[in-house]
C-alpha atoms as an extended CHARMM CRD file, in Angstrom:
* protein
*
       178  EXT
         1         1  MET       CA             10.3510000000        2.5340000000      -18.4570000000  PROA      1               0.0000000000
         2         2  PRO       CA              7.0060000000        2.4450000000      -19.9020000000  PROA      2               0.0000000000
         3         3  ASP       CA              5.3130000000        5.5980000000      -20.0430000000  PROA      3               0.0000000000
         4         4  ILE       CA              2.0200000000        4.6600000000      -18.4800000000  PROA      4               0.0000000000
         5         5  SER       CA              1.1600000000        8.3840000000      -17.7700000000  PROA      5               0.0000000000
         6         6  GLU       CA             -0.0780000000        8.6600000000      -21.5920000000  PROA      6               0.0000000000
         7         7  SER       CA             -1.3170000000        5.1040000000      -21.9030000000  PROA      7               0.0000000000
         8         8  ASN       CA             -4.7830000000        3.8240000000      -20.7760000000  PROA      8               0.0000000000
         9         9  SER       CA             -4.1300000000        0.4130000000      -22.2980000000  PROA      9               0.0000000000
        10        10  SER       CA             -5.3930000000       -2.5470000000      -20.0780000000  PROA      10              0.0000000000
        11        11  GLU       CA             -2.3630000000       -4.2370000000      -20.9460000000  PROA      11              0.0000000000
        12        12  THR       CA             -0.3510000000       -1.3420000000      -19.3320000000  PROA      12              0.0000000000
        13        13  LEU       CA             -2.5720000000       -0.9130000000      -16.2230000000  PROA      13              0.0000000000
        14        14  ASP       CA             -2.3010000000       -4.7350000000      -15.6290000000  PROA      14              0.0000000000
        15        15  ALA       CA              1.4470000000       -4.3260000000      -15.9210000000  PROA      15              0.0000000000
        16        16  LEU       CA              1.7090000000       -1.5680000000      -13.4050000000  PROA      16              0.0000000000
        17        17  ALA       CA             -0.9720000000       -3.0410000000      -10.9890000000  PROA      17              0.0000000000
        18        18  GLY       CA              1.0200000000       -6.3800000000      -11.4260000000  PROA      18              0.0000000000
        19        19  LYS       CA              4.3060000000       -5.4510000000      -10.7190000000  PROA      19              0.0000000000
        20        20  VAL       CA              2.9620000000       -3.2600000000       -7.3800000000  PROA      20              0.0000000000
        21        21  ARG       CA              1.3560000000       -6.2630000000       -6.3920000000  PROA      21              0.0000000000
        22        22  GLU       CA              4.3240000000       -8.6870000000       -6.8770000000  PROA      22              0.0000000000
        23        23  ALA       CA              6.3490000000       -6.3640000000       -4.7770000000  PROA      23              0.0000000000
        24        24  SER       CA              3.5580000000       -5.8340000000       -1.8070000000  PROA      24              0.0000000000
        25        25  ARG       CA              3.3760000000       -9.8840000000       -1.7680000000  PROA      25              0.0000000000
        26        26  SER       CA              7.2460000000       -9.8920000000       -1.3180000000  PROA      26              0.0000000000
        27        27  GLY       CA              6.9120000000       -7.6640000000        1.4500000000  PROA      27              0.0000000000
        28        28  LYS       CA              8.2900000000       -4.6220000000       -0.4540000000  PROA      28              0.0000000000
        29        29  VAL       CA              7.2010000000       -1.2250000000       -1.5550000000  PROA      29              0.0000000000
        30        30  LEU       CA              7.7420000000       -0.2940000000       -5.2090000000  PROA      30              0.0000000000
        31        31  PRO       CA              9.5360000000        3.1890000000       -5.9090000000  PROA      31              0.0000000000
        32        32  LEU       CA              7.2170000000        5.4340000000       -7.8800000000  PROA      32              0.0000000000
        33        33  HSD       CA              9.8210000000        6.5270000000      -10.0810000000  PROA      33              0.0000000000
        34        34  ASP       CA             10.4110000000        2.7990000000      -11.5140000000  PROA      34              0.0000000000
        35        35  VAL       CA              7.3000000000        2.7430000000      -12.9280000000  PROA      35              0.0000000000
        36        36  TRP       CA              6.2130000000        6.5290000000      -13.4230000000  PROA      36              0.0000000000
        37        37  LYS       CA              7.9040000000        9.4770000000      -14.8950000000  PROA      37              0.0000000000
        38        38  GLY       CA              5.7320000000       12.0140000000      -13.0650000000  PROA      38              0.0000000000
        39        39  ASN       CA              5.3150000000       12.7700000000       -9.6560000000  PROA      39              0.0000000000
        40        40  GLY       CA              2.7180000000       11.1640000000       -6.9920000000  PROA      40              0.0000000000
        41        41  GLU       CA              0.4190000000       14.2000000000       -7.4390000000  PROA      41              0.0000000000
        42        42  ASP       CA              0.2780000000       13.4490000000      -10.9160000000  PROA      42              0.0000000000
        43        43  PHE       CA              0.3460000000        9.4960000000      -10.4980000000  PROA      43              0.0000000000
        44        44  LEU       CA             -2.9790000000       10.2400000000       -7.9320000000  PROA      44              0.0000000000
        45        45  GLU       CA             -4.8080000000       12.3510000000      -10.5150000000  PROA      45              0.0000000000
        46        46  TRP       CA             -4.1170000000        9.5690000000      -13.4780000000  PROA      46              0.0000000000
        47        47  LYS       CA             -5.1470000000        6.8470000000      -11.0790000000  PROA      47              0.0000000000
        48        48  GLN       CA             -8.4880000000        8.3070000000      -10.3860000000  PROA      48              0.0000000000
        49        49  SER       CA             -9.4480000000        8.1230000000      -13.8930000000  PROA      49              0.0000000000
        50        50  GLN       CA             -8.5380000000        4.1080000000      -14.1830000000  PROA      50              0.0000000000
        51        51  THR       CA            -10.2910000000        0.8800000000      -12.9540000000  PROA      51              0.0000000000
        52        52  GLY       CA             -8.7410000000       -1.9390000000      -11.4160000000  PROA      52              0.0000000000
        53        53  MET       CA             -6.2220000000       -0.2950000000       -9.3100000000  PROA      53              0.0000000000
        54        54  ASP       CA             -8.2770000000        0.4570000000       -6.0170000000  PROA      54              0.0000000000
        55        55  ASP       CA             -5.8140000000       -1.2840000000       -3.8650000000  PROA      55              0.0000000000
        56        56  ILE       CA             -2.7000000000        0.5070000000       -5.2980000000  PROA      56              0.0000000000
        57        57  ALA       CA             -1.7740000000        3.2030000000       -2.9800000000  PROA      57              0.0000000000
        58        58  LEU       CA              0.8250000000        6.0140000000       -3.0860000000  PROA      58              0.0000000000
        59        59  MET       CA              2.8680000000        6.3980000000        0.2560000000  PROA      59              0.0000000000
        60        60  GLN       CA              5.3000000000        9.2440000000        0.7440000000  PROA      60              0.0000000000
        61        61  GLU       CA              7.8660000000        7.9500000000        3.1060000000  PROA      61              0.0000000000
        62        62  ASN       CA             11.3230000000        9.5100000000        2.2130000000  PROA      62              0.0000000000
        63        63  GLY       CA             10.5400000000        9.2530000000       -1.2630000000  PROA      63              0.0000000000
        64        64  GLU       CA              7.6350000000        7.9860000000       -3.2610000000  PROA      64              0.0000000000
        65        65  PHE       CA              6.2110000000        4.4260000000       -3.0090000000  PROA      65              0.0000000000
        66        66  LEU       CA              3.6320000000        2.2070000000       -4.5730000000  PROA      66              0.0000000000
        67        67  TYR       CA              2.1920000000       -0.8460000000       -2.4060000000  PROA      67              0.0000000000
        68        68  SER       CA             -0.9830000000       -2.8550000000       -2.5760000000  PROA      68              0.0000000000
        69        69  GLU       CA             -3.3290000000       -2.5750000000        0.0880000000  PROA      69              0.0000000000
        70        70  GLN       CA             -4.5220000000       -6.1380000000       -0.5740000000  PROA      70              0.0000000000
        71        71  HSD       CA             -1.1940000000       -7.3940000000        0.5480000000  PROA      71              0.0000000000
        72        72  MET       CA              0.0880000000       -5.3290000000        3.0780000000  PROA      72              0.0000000000
        73        73  THR       CA             -0.6710000000       -2.5100000000        5.6370000000  PROA      73              0.0000000000
        74        74  ARG       CA              0.1440000000        0.9550000000        5.4770000000  PROA      74              0.0000000000
        75        75  ALA       CA              2.2640000000        0.5380000000        8.7090000000  PROA      75              0.0000000000
        76        76  TYR       CA              4.0490000000       -2.2790000000        7.0210000000  PROA      76              0.0000000000
        77        77  ALA       CA              4.5960000000       -0.2560000000        3.9790000000  PROA      77              0.0000000000
        78        78  GLU       CA              6.0850000000        2.5320000000        5.7540000000  PROA      78              0.0000000000
        79        79  GLY       CA              8.4190000000        0.0010000000        7.3160000000  PROA      79              0.0000000000
        80        80  ALA       CA              9.1260000000       -1.3770000000        4.4290000000  PROA      80              0.0000000000
        81        81  ALA       CA             10.0570000000        2.0490000000        2.6750000000  PROA      81              0.0000000000
        82        82  ARG       CA             12.2010000000        2.8990000000        5.8560000000  PROA      82              0.0000000000
        83        83  ALA       CA             14.0620000000       -0.2860000000        5.3060000000  PROA      83              0.0000000000
        84        84  VAL       CA             15.6740000000        0.8670000000        2.1410000000  PROA      84              0.0000000000
        85        85  CYS       CA             16.4210000000        4.3250000000        3.1590000000  PROA      85              0.0000000000
        86        86  LYS       CA             20.2500000000        4.9430000000        3.4540000000  PROA      86              0.0000000000
        87        87  ASP       CA             19.6680000000        6.8720000000        6.8450000000  PROA      87              0.0000000000
        88        88  LYS       CA             19.2390000000        4.0330000000        9.3620000000  PROA      88              0.0000000000
        89        89  CYS       CA             18.9340000000        6.5260000000       12.1710000000  PROA      89              0.0000000000
        90        90  TYR       CA             15.9410000000        8.2580000000       10.1840000000  PROA      90              0.0000000000
        91        91  ALA       CA             14.4540000000        5.1740000000        9.6640000000  PROA      91              0.0000000000
        92        92  ILE       CA             14.5690000000        3.9660000000       13.5130000000  PROA      92              0.0000000000
        93        93  ALA       CA             13.6440000000        7.2830000000       14.7630000000  PROA      93              0.0000000000
        94        94  GLN       CA             10.5560000000        7.5250000000       12.7210000000  PROA      94              0.0000000000
        95        95  THR       CA              9.3370000000        4.0350000000       13.5130000000  PROA      95              0.0000000000
        96        96  VAL       CA             10.0120000000        4.7270000000       17.1550000000  PROA      96              0.0000000000
        97        97  ARG       CA              8.3570000000        7.9620000000       17.2480000000  PROA      97              0.0000000000
        98        98  GLY       CA              5.2790000000        6.7470000000       15.4950000000  PROA      98              0.0000000000
        99        99  GLU       CA              4.9410000000        3.9240000000       17.7120000000  PROA      99              0.0000000000
       100       100  SER       CA              5.4010000000        5.9450000000       20.8110000000  PROA      100             0.0000000000
       101       101  ARG       CA              2.8240000000        8.4740000000       19.3020000000  PROA      101             0.0000000000
       102       102  THR       CA              0.1490000000        6.0610000000       18.0030000000  PROA      102             0.0000000000
       103       103  TYR       CA              0.0620000000        3.3840000000       20.4740000000  PROA      103             0.0000000000
       104       104  PRO       CA              1.8630000000        4.8810000000       22.9500000000  PROA      104             0.0000000000
       105       105  ARG       CA              4.4350000000        2.2230000000       23.5860000000  PROA      105             0.0000000000
       106       106  PRO       CA              8.5110000000        1.7620000000       23.4610000000  PROA      106             0.0000000000
       107       107  THR       CA              9.6260000000       -0.0190000000       20.4250000000  PROA      107             0.0000000000
       108       108  PRO       CA             11.6190000000       -3.1260000000       20.6070000000  PROA      108             0.0000000000
       109       109  LEU       CA             15.2050000000       -3.0230000000       19.2850000000  PROA      109             0.0000000000
       110       110  ALA       CA             14.4830000000       -6.5380000000       18.0770000000  PROA      110             0.0000000000
       111       111  LEU       CA             11.9810000000       -5.2970000000       15.5280000000  PROA      111             0.0000000000
       112       112  PHE       CA             14.5910000000       -3.7090000000       13.2350000000  PROA      112             0.0000000000
       113       113  GLY       CA             16.3500000000       -7.0880000000       12.9460000000  PROA      113             0.0000000000
       114       114  GLU       CA             12.7220000000       -8.5460000000       11.3430000000  PROA      114             0.0000000000
       115       115  ALA       CA             11.2330000000       -8.0220000000        8.1410000000  PROA      115             0.0000000000
       116       116  PRO       CA             10.9240000000       -5.3980000000        6.5240000000  PROA      116             0.0000000000
       117       117  PHE       CA             13.8740000000       -3.8580000000        8.1470000000  PROA      117             0.0000000000
       118       118  LEU       CA             16.2780000000       -7.1280000000        8.2860000000  PROA      118             0.0000000000
       119       119  PHE       CA             19.1220000000       -4.4230000000       10.1520000000  PROA      119             0.0000000000
       120       120  SER       CA             22.1060000000       -6.4320000000       11.4400000000  PROA      120             0.0000000000
       121       121  LYS       CA             23.2700000000       -6.1080000000       14.8820000000  PROA      121             0.0000000000
       122       122  ASP       CA             26.2630000000       -4.2450000000       13.9950000000  PROA      122             0.0000000000
       123       123  ILE       CA             24.3710000000       -1.7100000000       11.7200000000  PROA      123             0.0000000000
       124       124  LEU       CA             21.2940000000       -1.2510000000       14.5630000000  PROA      124             0.0000000000
       125       125  ASP       CA             23.8920000000       -0.7820000000       17.2780000000  PROA      125             0.0000000000
       126       126  GLU       CA             26.0080000000        1.8100000000       15.4430000000  PROA      126             0.0000000000
       127       127  ALA       CA             22.5530000000        3.6630000000       14.7270000000  PROA      127             0.0000000000
       128       128  VAL       CA             21.4610000000        3.7940000000       17.8730000000  PROA      128             0.0000000000
       129       129  LYS       CA             25.2200000000        4.9120000000       19.1890000000  PROA      129             0.0000000000
       130       130  THR       CA             24.7830000000        7.8150000000       16.5460000000  PROA      130             0.0000000000
       131       131  MET       CA             21.1720000000        8.6130000000       17.4150000000  PROA      131             0.0000000000
       132       132  LEU       CA             21.8520000000        8.9110000000       21.1850000000  PROA      132             0.0000000000
       133       133  SER       CA             24.7310000000       11.6490000000       20.7580000000  PROA      133             0.0000000000
       134       134  ASP       CA             22.9340000000       13.4390000000       17.8340000000  PROA      134             0.0000000000
       135       135  PRO       CA             20.6950000000       16.2570000000       18.7730000000  PROA      135             0.0000000000
       136       136  ASP       CA             18.2350000000       15.7400000000       15.8920000000  PROA      136             0.0000000000
       137       137  TYR       CA             17.2570000000       12.6330000000       17.7490000000  PROA      137             0.0000000000
       138       138  GLY       CA             17.1620000000       14.0870000000       21.1010000000  PROA      138             0.0000000000
       139       139  ASP       CA             14.0290000000       12.6510000000       21.8470000000  PROA      139             0.0000000000
       140       140  ILE       CA             14.8290000000        9.2350000000       21.3240000000  PROA      140             0.0000000000
       141       141  ARG       CA             15.7080000000        7.5810000000       24.5080000000  PROA      141             0.0000000000
       142       142  PRO       CA             16.7420000000        3.6930000000       25.2560000000  PROA      142             0.0000000000
       143       143  ILE       CA             15.4460000000        1.6850000000       28.1800000000  PROA      143             0.0000000000
       144       144  GLN       CA             15.8110000000       -1.6930000000       29.0630000000  PROA      144             0.0000000000
       145       145  ALA       CA             13.7140000000       -4.5070000000       30.7230000000  PROA      145             0.0000000000
       146       146  SER       CA             14.8120000000       -6.2760000000       33.8510000000  PROA      146             0.0000000000
       147       147  ASP       CA             15.4250000000       -9.5320000000       31.1400000000  PROA      147             0.0000000000
       148       148  GLY       CA             17.9830000000       -7.3300000000       29.1910000000  PROA      148             0.0000000000
       149       149  SER       CA             15.5070000000       -6.6830000000       26.3150000000  PROA      149             0.0000000000
       150       150  ARG       CA             16.2420000000       -3.6930000000       24.5730000000  PROA      150             0.0000000000
       151       151  PHE       CA             14.0500000000       -0.9150000000       23.8580000000  PROA      151             0.0000000000
       152       152  LEU       CA             13.6390000000        2.8100000000       22.3440000000  PROA      152             0.0000000000
       153       153  PHE       CA             10.8380000000        5.5990000000       22.8220000000  PROA      153             0.0000000000
       154       154  SER       CA             10.2030000000        9.1670000000       21.9020000000  PROA      154             0.0000000000
       155       155  SER       CA             10.1740000000       11.3150000000       25.2150000000  PROA      155             0.0000000000
       156       156  VAL       CA              8.0230000000       13.9740000000       23.1100000000  PROA      156             0.0000000000
       157       157  HSD       CA              5.2330000000       11.4260000000       22.9770000000  PROA      157             0.0000000000
       158       158  MET       CA              5.6850000000        9.1400000000       26.3060000000  PROA      158             0.0000000000
       159       159  ASP       CA              6.6060000000       10.0830000000       29.7250000000  PROA      159             0.0000000000
       160       160  PRO       CA              9.9040000000        7.9300000000       30.5940000000  PROA      160             0.0000000000
       161       161  ALA       CA              8.2010000000        6.2060000000       33.5630000000  PROA      161             0.0000000000
       162       162  HSD       CA              5.4280000000        4.8450000000       31.4250000000  PROA      162             0.0000000000
       163       163  ALA       CA              7.7820000000        3.7220000000       28.6830000000  PROA      163             0.0000000000
       164       164  GLU       CA              9.5920000000        1.9720000000       31.3110000000  PROA      164             0.0000000000
       165       165  SER       CA              6.5640000000        0.3440000000       32.7540000000  PROA      165             0.0000000000
       166       166  MET       CA              5.6270000000       -0.6400000000       29.0000000000  PROA      166             0.0000000000
       167       167  ALA       CA              9.0550000000       -1.8480000000       28.1350000000  PROA      167             0.0000000000
       168       168  GLU       CA              8.5910000000       -4.4220000000       31.1220000000  PROA      168             0.0000000000
       169       169  TRP       CA              5.4120000000       -5.5100000000       30.6400000000  PROA      169             0.0000000000
       170       170  MET       CA              6.3300000000       -6.3270000000       26.8740000000  PROA      170             0.0000000000
       171       171  ALA       CA              9.3490000000       -8.1400000000       27.7400000000  PROA      171             0.0000000000
       172       172  VAL       CA              8.4390000000       -9.7150000000       31.1440000000  PROA      172             0.0000000000
       173       173  GLY       CA              4.9060000000       -9.2590000000       32.4530000000  PROA      173             0.0000000000
       174       174  HSD       CA              2.9060000000      -10.2870000000       29.7980000000  PROA      174             0.0000000000
       175       175  MET       CA              4.7970000000      -13.7390000000       29.6340000000  PROA      175             0.0000000000
       176       176  GLN       CA              3.9040000000      -14.0810000000       33.7790000000  PROA      176             0.0000000000
       177       177  ASN       CA             -0.0400000000      -13.1590000000       32.9890000000  PROA      177             0.0000000000
       178       178  PRO       CA             -1.4030000000      -14.7090000000       30.0720000000  PROA      178             0.0000000000
């Protein structure tokens, strides 16, 4: 690993920014420790004194990761960081809680089979089963639309009746009322 914290050469800066941008273009986040010896706070302090790195962002999501804001949104970067997390229950729950809080809407389970997650059906089913029996995930609740589509929502951020009606709309209603 190059010690970029002690180097101000444009070649080193270009290499770092290039690695981050390449990872972001591929839909991945780059672990900070892969390119930096210090912590995120040190990196941000160092970055302020550099030019040509305005799009390089640091995110702390179950670790410290870099991504390029030119090539991915923060929400996608969070998902990409969660996708590499060993604890799939944590990754799913954090995403569900975020969607329930921010939008508010339930999260289709199918989302976790797509990029950036790419969880297999078996992994997803096992994680959901585990979450539904674990008190740490007591706020994560399942719902199913009339077409069989499965969703999760956080009862901390959404009322069950609202989550149910949103799930039905997302799975069936919006197709009938374009």
